[in-house]
C-alpha positions as CSV (number, residue, x, y, z in Angstrom):
1,M,185.1,256.9,0.8
2,R,181.8,258.8,1.7
3,W,180.1,256.4,-0.7
4,Q,181.1,253.4,1.2
5,R,180.1,255.0,4.4
6,L,176.7,256.0,3.0
7,A,176.6,252.2,1.5
8,L,177.1,250.5,4.8
9,T,174.8,252.8,6.6
10,V,172.2,251.9,4.0
11,T,172.9,248.2,4.4
12,I,172.8,248.4,8.3
13,A,169.3,250.1,8.1
14,G,167.9,247.5,5.9
15,I,169.0,245.1,8.2
16,A,167.6,247.0,11.1
17,L,164.3,247.4,9.2
18,G,164.1,243.7,8.7
19,W,164.4,243.6,5.0
20,N,166.2,240.3,5.1
21,E,163.9,238.9,7.5
22,T,162.6,236.0,5.5
23,A,163.5,236.0,1.8
24,Y,166.4,238.1,1.3
25,A,170.0,238.9,2.1
26,V,170.5,242.5,1.0
27,G,173.3,244.8,0.0
28,R,177.0,244.5,0.0
29,I,179.7,247.5,-0.5
30,V,181.6,246.5,-3.4
31,D,183.6,249.5,-4.3
32,Q,184.1,253.1,-3.8
33,H,181.1,254.1,-6.2
34,G,178.1,252.7,-3.9
35,I,176.5,249.3,-3.4
36,R,175.3,246.6,-5.4
37,A,172.4,244.7,-3.6
38,H,172.3,241.0,-4.1
39,H,169.2,239.3,-3.7
40,Y,168.9,235.6,-2.7
41,A,165.4,234.0,-3.3
42,A,166.3,231.5,-0.5
43,K,164.6,231.5,3.0
44,T,167.0,232.6,5.8
45,M,167.5,229.8,8.1
46,G,170.0,231.4,10.3
47,Y,172.2,234.2,11.1
48,Y,176.1,234.7,12.2
49,V,178.7,237.0,13.1
50,D,182.2,236.3,11.7
51,F,185.3,237.6,13.3
52,L,187.9,237.3,10.5
53,A,191.8,238.3,10.4
54,R,193.7,238.3,7.0
55,P,197.4,239.1,6.5
56,T,198.3,242.4,5.0
57,Q,201.7,244.1,3.9
58,Y,202.5,245.1,7.3
59,F,200.7,243.5,10.6
60,G,197.4,242.3,9.3
61,H,193.9,243.2,9.6
62,S,190.7,242.1,11.8
63,Y,187.3,242.7,11.0
64,V,183.8,241.6,11.4
65,Q,181.0,240.2,9.1
66,I,177.3,239.5,9.7
67,G,175.0,237.6,7.5
68,T,172.5,234.9,7.0
69,I,172.5,231.3,6.2
70,D,170.0,229.8,3.7
71,H,168.2,226.6,3.6
72,K,171.1,225.0,1.9
73,G,173.8,226.1,4.4
74,R,175.3,228.7,2.4
75,S,176.5,232.0,3.8
76,H,175.2,235.4,2.4
77,P,177.1,238.4,3.8
78,A,175.0,241.1,4.7
79,A,177.6,243.8,6.3
80,T,181.3,244.1,6.5
81,A,183.0,246.2,8.7
82,G,186.7,246.7,9.6
83,F,188.6,250.0,11.3
84,Y,191.0,251.8,9.2
85,P,193.4,254.8,9.3
86,K,192.6,257.4,6.8
87,S,196.2,257.3,5.9
88,V,198.9,254.7,6.3
89,K,201.4,257.6,6.7
90,S,200.0,258.3,10.3
91,V,198.7,255.5,12.3
92,F,199.3,257.0,15.8
93,G,196.2,259.1,16.8
94,A,195.1,259.8,13.3
95,P,191.8,260.2,11.8
96,G,190.0,256.9,11.2
97,F,187.0,255.2,9.8
98,V,185.0,252.3,10.0
99,T,184.1,250.9,6.3
100,A,184.7,247.7,4.3
101,T,187.4,247.6,1.7
102,S,187.4,245.3,-1.4
103,A,189.8,243.0,0.5
104,D,187.6,242.5,3.3
105,L,184.6,241.7,1.1
106,G,186.9,239.0,-0.7
107,S,187.4,235.7,0.4
108,K,191.2,235.9,1.3
109,H,190.9,235.8,5.4
110,S,193.4,233.4,7.3
111,V,191.3,233.0,10.5
112,R,187.7,233.0,11.2
113,Y,185.7,232.6,14.3
114,R,182.0,232.2,13.4
115,L,179.2,232.4,15.9
116,A,175.6,231.4,15.1
117,V,173.6,234.2,16.6
118,S,169.6,234.9,16.9
119,R,167.8,237.2,14.7
120,R,167.8,239.7,17.7
121,T,171.5,239.4,18.0
122,F,172.0,239.8,14.4
123,K,169.9,243.1,14.2
124,K,171.6,244.3,17.7
125,T,175.1,243.6,15.9
126,S,173.9,245.4,12.5
127,A,172.8,248.6,14.7
128,L,176.1,248.6,16.6
129,I,178.1,248.4,13.4
130,G,176.1,251.4,12.1
131,Q,176.6,253.3,15.2
132,L,180.4,252.7,15.2
133,T,180.5,254.1,11.3
134,H,179.7,257.4,12.8
135,T,181.3,257.6,16.0
136,W,184.7,255.7,15.4
137,D,186.9,258.6,14.2
138,R,190.3,258.4,15.7
139,Y,192.6,255.4,14.9
140,D,195.9,254.5,16.9
141,L,197.7,251.4,15.9
142,V,198.4,250.6,19.7
143,G,195.4,252.0,21.5
144,H,192.3,252.1,19.1
145,N,192.9,249.7,16.0
146,C,190.9,247.0,14.1
147,N,191.2,244.6,17.0
148,H,189.3,247.2,19.1
149,L,186.3,247.2,16.8
150,I,186.0,243.5,16.7
151,G,186.4,243.5,20.5
152,S,183.6,246.2,20.9
153,V,181.4,243.7,18.6
154,A,182.2,240.8,20.5
155,G,181.6,242.4,24.1
156,H,178.4,244.0,23.0
157,I,177.1,240.4,22.2
158,G,178.1,239.0,25.3
159,L,181.5,237.3,24.3
160,A,184.7,237.5,26.4
161,V,187.0,239.6,24.9
162,P,190.8,239.4,24.8
163,G,192.3,242.4,26.4
164,E,195.7,242.5,24.4
165,Y,194.4,244.8,21.6
166,A,198.0,245.5,20.4
167,D,198.2,241.7,19.4
168,L,198.6,240.4,15.6
169,P,194.9,240.3,14.2
170,E,195.4,236.8,13.5
171,N,196.5,236.0,17.0
172,Y,193.5,238.3,18.4
173,V,190.8,236.3,16.8
174,R,192.5,232.9,17.9
175,A,192.5,234.3,21.3
176,M,189.0,235.5,21.3
177,A,187.7,232.0,20.0
178,S,189.8,230.5,22.7
179,S,188.4,232.8,25.3
180,N,184.7,231.7,24.2
181,G,185.2,228.0,23.8
182,G,184.7,228.5,20.3
183,R,186.8,226.7,17.2
184,I,188.3,228.6,14.4
185,R,188.7,227.9,10.6
186,A,192.5,228.7,10.2
187,S,193.0,228.2,6.5
188,W,192.1,230.3,3.1
189,R,188.8,230.0,1.8
């Protein structure tokens, strides 16, 4: 878990410093042992913020992903973050952490709201995610959950944020897209 947090922080710092400004999308958390950097020798043509939801054994999960678009229109994730309780045994007022799991990094989302953003907004979002990894440490299924995380990111970049945080993650992402006049991708990719 400490390695994941360190890896996410390193990735976020690299983005903030402009390491992928023109030629590279760098860094992904892939497992508990650190990061593997993926270098893409393609010029960055654009940036995105994805608000995603996926089903889980219980309620589902929402998370955010930022990345670059290359000259061929391919997406290259740069950072992924979700908010989790440290233990599934206690989800009300329990310790929590911001990180990415292998399920978040996989391609099993069921709902996606993608927003094309400027380089400035991309860096601003990257910095916020880095900050949240250090400041968000209390999880509550109803009062401070994964929907709050993506809502915080959305609000930070000027989007309208649905107020019903206790909603199922898939419904929350749909409501976010609807509140902002966006379309969602509601299929498995």
